[in-house]
N, C-alpha and C positions, 0 to 999 in steps of 0.2 A: 253707505247704502241705507235706504229707509227700512224701518221695521217691516213694512209691507213686503219689500223686496226680499228681506231675509226669510220671511215666512214662505214666500213663493219658491225660493231656492231649496229650502228644507223639504217642501212638499214635492218639488221636482225630484230631489234625491231619493225621497222615500218611494215615490211612484215608479221610478225608472232606474236610476243609476246603481242602486244597490244590487240589482239583479243583472246588470249588463254583463258583468264578467262571466256569468255562468249561463245565462239563457238568452242573451240579447235583449230585444225589446219585450220585456215581460213586466207588466204592471203589478202593483201590490194587490189589486183586486183580483187579477188573474191568478196570482200565487195563492191567495186565500181560497179561491174557488177550487184550484187544483188540490190543495191540502184537504179541503172538505170532501172532495171526491175520493181521494186516497183513503181518508179516514172511514168513509162510508164503505169502501171496498173491503177494508180490513175488518170492519164490524160484520158485514155480510159474510165474508169468508169464515170468520170465527163462528158465526151462527151455523153456517153450512157444515163446517167440520164437526161441530158438536152434535149435529143431527145425523150426518151420514159418514163421518170421518172413519178411517180404517183403524182397526185394533191391531196392536202388536201381540202376536201369540208366542213369540220366542225371541231370543237374543240373536243379534247378527252373527253370521257364521264366521266372521273374521275379526270381530271386535266385541266390546261390551255394549254397543249401541242397542237400544231397545229395552234395557233393564229399567231405566228411569220411567219410561212410558208404561211398562207393565206394573210397576209399583204404584204409580198414580192411578191406573185403572183399578187396581186392587183396592185402593183406598176409597174409590167411588162406587165400588160394586157391592151391593147388599146381598147378592146370591151366595149360596154355599160354594166354597172354593176348594179345588184340588190343586195343590201347588207342588211342582216338581223342582228339585235342585239337583244339579249334577254337572257333568262335563259335556263335551261336544257330541258324545254319543246320544245322550238324552236330548240334547238340543236338535239333533238331526243333521250333523255335518255331512256334506256330500249329498243331501236330499234337498231338492229345490223347493218343493211345495210343502207348506206347513202341514196340510192335511194328510200327507204321506208319511209323516213321522208317527211313532207310537203315541206320543202325547197329543199330536194333532188328531189321530183317530179317536183317542179318548175324548177330546173336545167335541168332535162330531157326534159321538155316541151319547154323551151326557149333556149336550147343550140345552136340553129342555129342563134339566134339574140343577146342573152345576156349571160353574165357570172353571175352566182348566187353564192354568198358567205354567208355561214352560220356562223356568229360569236357569236352564242349563247354559253354561258359559264355556268358551274355548279354554282348554287347559284346566278345567275345573277339578278340584280334589276335595277331600274331607275338609280342608281349610276354607275353601270358598263356600262350601255348603254351610258350614257353621256360621261364617260371616253373613251370608244372605239370610239365614234364619234369624240371626240376631237383629238384622235390619227390619225384617218383617215384624218381629216381636215388639220393636220399639216404634213402629209406625201405627197410625190409626187404621189398622186393617182388621176387620172383624169377620166372623163366620167362616174361619178356615176349617173345613170339614176333615180334610186328609192332607198329610204331607208325604210326598214320595222323595226318599233320599236315594239317589242313584250313585253307584260306583262301578268301575270296571276292574277286573282281576289284576290287570297289569300295574295298578296303583299299589298293590301289596306285594309285588314280586321284587326280589333282590338277587344279586349275583353271588352272595355268600350267606350261608346258613347263619341265622341269628342276627344279621345286620339290620339296622333300621331302614325304613323306606326313605327314598330321596324326597326332599321338600321344596327344592328351589323353584320348580315350575309353578307349584301351587301358591307359593308365597308371592311370586311375580303377578299372578292373576289377582290375588287379594289386593295388591298395590294398585292395580288397574281398576278394580271395582270401586276403590275410594273416589275415583274421578267422577263417577256417576251417582254413587250412594254414600256421601260423606257423613254418615250418621253413626256408624258403629266404630268403636275403638278396637281395632284388631289386636293390639297388644293386651288389652284387658281380657280378651278371649283366649289368651295363651298362644296367639299367632304372631311370630316375629314380624314386625313391619315398621317401616319408617313413617313417622308422623307427617301428616300433610302440613305444608307451609300454611301459616295462618291466613294470609291473603288469598291463597289458592283455595283453601277450604271455604272461605266466605264466598268466593266466586261460584264454586260448585253448589253451595247451598242456595245462592241467589238463582242460579239456573234451574234448580229443582223447583223453587218457589214460583218462578216465572212460568215454567211448564205446567205447574199445578193451576195457575191462574188462567193461562191461555192455551187452549187446545191447538190453536194455530202454531204457536211456538213449539208445542209438544211434537208436532209433525216433523220437526227437524230430525228427531231421532228416527222416526219411522222412515223418512226419506233416506237417511244415511244407512239405515238398516236394510231396506229393501232394494235401493238403487245402487248406492255407492259401496256398501259393505258386503253385499252378497257375492256368491261365487260367479254368477254370470258376468258381473262387471270386471272381475279379475281375469276371467277367461277371455273376455273381449279385449282387455288391455294387453294381455299376454300375446294374443294373436296379432295385434297391431304393431307392437314394439319390435324394432330390429333385434335379431338374435343376440348380438353382443351386448346390447343394453338390457335386454330381458334377463339374460343369464346373470348379469351383475345385480340387478334389482330384485329378481325373484329367486335367486339362489337355487336354480333347478339342479338337483343332484343326479338326475337321470335314473333314479331307482323307483320312480313312481310314488315317492313319498312327499311330493311337493303339494301342499294344500292349494296353492294358487293355480295349479295346473288342472284342478277339477273343472269339468265342463258342466254345462247346464244339465245334461243327463249323463251323470258320471259313468265312465266306462268300467267294465269289470277288471278286476286285478288279474294280471298275467303272472303266473308262478315263475316264469323264466326271468322275471325282473329282479327277483330276490337274490340276496347275497348269501353265500354259504355261512352257516353259523353253528357252533358247537359249544356255546357258552353255558355255564351252569345257571340254574334259576331255582329259587326257593320262595316259599310263602313266608312273609314276615308279619308278626302281630305287634310290631313296634312302629311308632310314627303315625302313619296314616290310619292304621287300625285303631290305635288309642284315640285319635281325634274323631274317628267315626263314632265311637261310643259316646263321646261328648255331644256330637252332632245329633244323634238319635235322642238323647235326653233333651236337647234343645227343641227338637221337633215335637216331642211329647208335650212341651209347654204351650205349643201353638195349636196343635191338632186336636180337634174334638174326639176323633176316633184314633185307634192305634195307627201310628205312622207305618208306611210300607218301606222296607229296605229292598231296593231293586238292584240286583247284580247283573249287569249287562255282559254279553260275551266279548272276548277279544280274539283277534286273528293271530294266534301265536305261531301259526305255520306260514306267516308271510315270508319269513326268511326260508332259505333252503336248509332247514334244520336237520341235524343228525337224528338217528333213532334214539340215541342216548338222551339228547336234549328233549325229544318228544316225551320220553318217559318221565324226565324231570318235570316238565310242564304239567303232565297229567297228575303226577304226585302232588305238585304244588297246588293244583286246582282242587284236588281232594282235601288237602289240608285246609285250604281256604274255605271250602264248603262246610266242613265240620265246625270251623271256628265261627263262621257266619250263623250257622244254626244255633250254636251255643249263645252267641251274642244276641240273636233275636229272642231266644227264650229268656235270657237274663234281663233284657230291657223291655220285654213285652211288646214287641213290634211284629208286624207281618213280614215274612220273607218271600221274595220272588227271585228265583235264580234261573237265568237262561244259560244253560251249560255251554261253555266255550267249545268243548271237545265235540259237540254235536253239530257245530256250524262252521267247520273249517273249509267247506266247499266254497271256492272262489265266487260262485254265482251269488252268494249272499253279501259280498263285500264290494267296496268301491275302490277306485284308483287311489284314493287317499289312504287306503290300507287300515287306518285306525277306525274307519267308519263303515257301517253296514247300510245296505240299500233298503228299498221299500219292502222287499220280501221278508227280511228279518225284523223290520219294524212292525210288520203285521203280526208276527209270532210274539214279539214283546208285548204288543197291545193285548193280544188274546190272553196271555198269561197274567198280565197286570189287571185286566178287566175282571177276571175271575175273583180278585181279592177286593174289589171295590163295589160300592152299592149299585 
């Protein structure tokens, strides 16, 4: 074959054959045009997201999605910041709209002067609070005006006097946090944790860097947070799945304590769903309480003004408790209150307590039982707002 013929064959292969297996008759020029159009669409989408893209104001109600986005927003935000760390009560579990949570109401009220970030996470404890504050301290985040550290009384309750509080759930949540925020060494903070695999850690850091560079990529978390990870999606899936599959996948115990059974507008808790209980309960100043002290000291390193220690209420009468158990609960809450007041004085922080015993009315709580609805979130906001600028 002549050199000219070889050149003609190569040109023919380049123009057509290389694309035939995938797109049929598609020339190189058409491919270049298509790639240019796609690149232009991506650039325009990136610009649009930067201008009008949504902000994440809290973590997903069923995962840690949204944390990475919020940290990146905090790095870029020059305004004074109020940052809350805590569990799903602070986050607003069982409440669909951000603005109906206590932190969301705070965001609406202070939006002219402050940015408000709700870093409450599912299963959060003093361990996750300390971990998150360490991440904030080590990131290029400036102008943190106030830190709110939230805890619920049940984190300090034990079945035997003098026993340390349980740690397993909090440690599992710390492990999950590492997937999104692989910056802090949990073990160096005194939190037992398995180190991340080196390759996995590199991947997570790369994802964070890519989200920092591209707001369009960052929307992945917002999408998973709002569409995939929220209660409505699980409620929709639960309503479509056959019962035999749903019960296996969603572990519905029939006692109203299934997170995935929460509906878009969570229904009130029904007392008849509770199981009889007469177990002992006591306040413990070991474990979680000791880590809380460390967390408050960490918060003071970040916060310009004295941090706020927020004690949310818990629904201790969810079970059909005996009168004896109720007395034990009330005594444990009194013991906890005195210890929290002493801790706040010693550490120089503001204390806001929303008393559990005043809010056992089922109309304040949701079907998820661990969470309260918009009515109680409003009360939390009003008490919290009185301590803030």
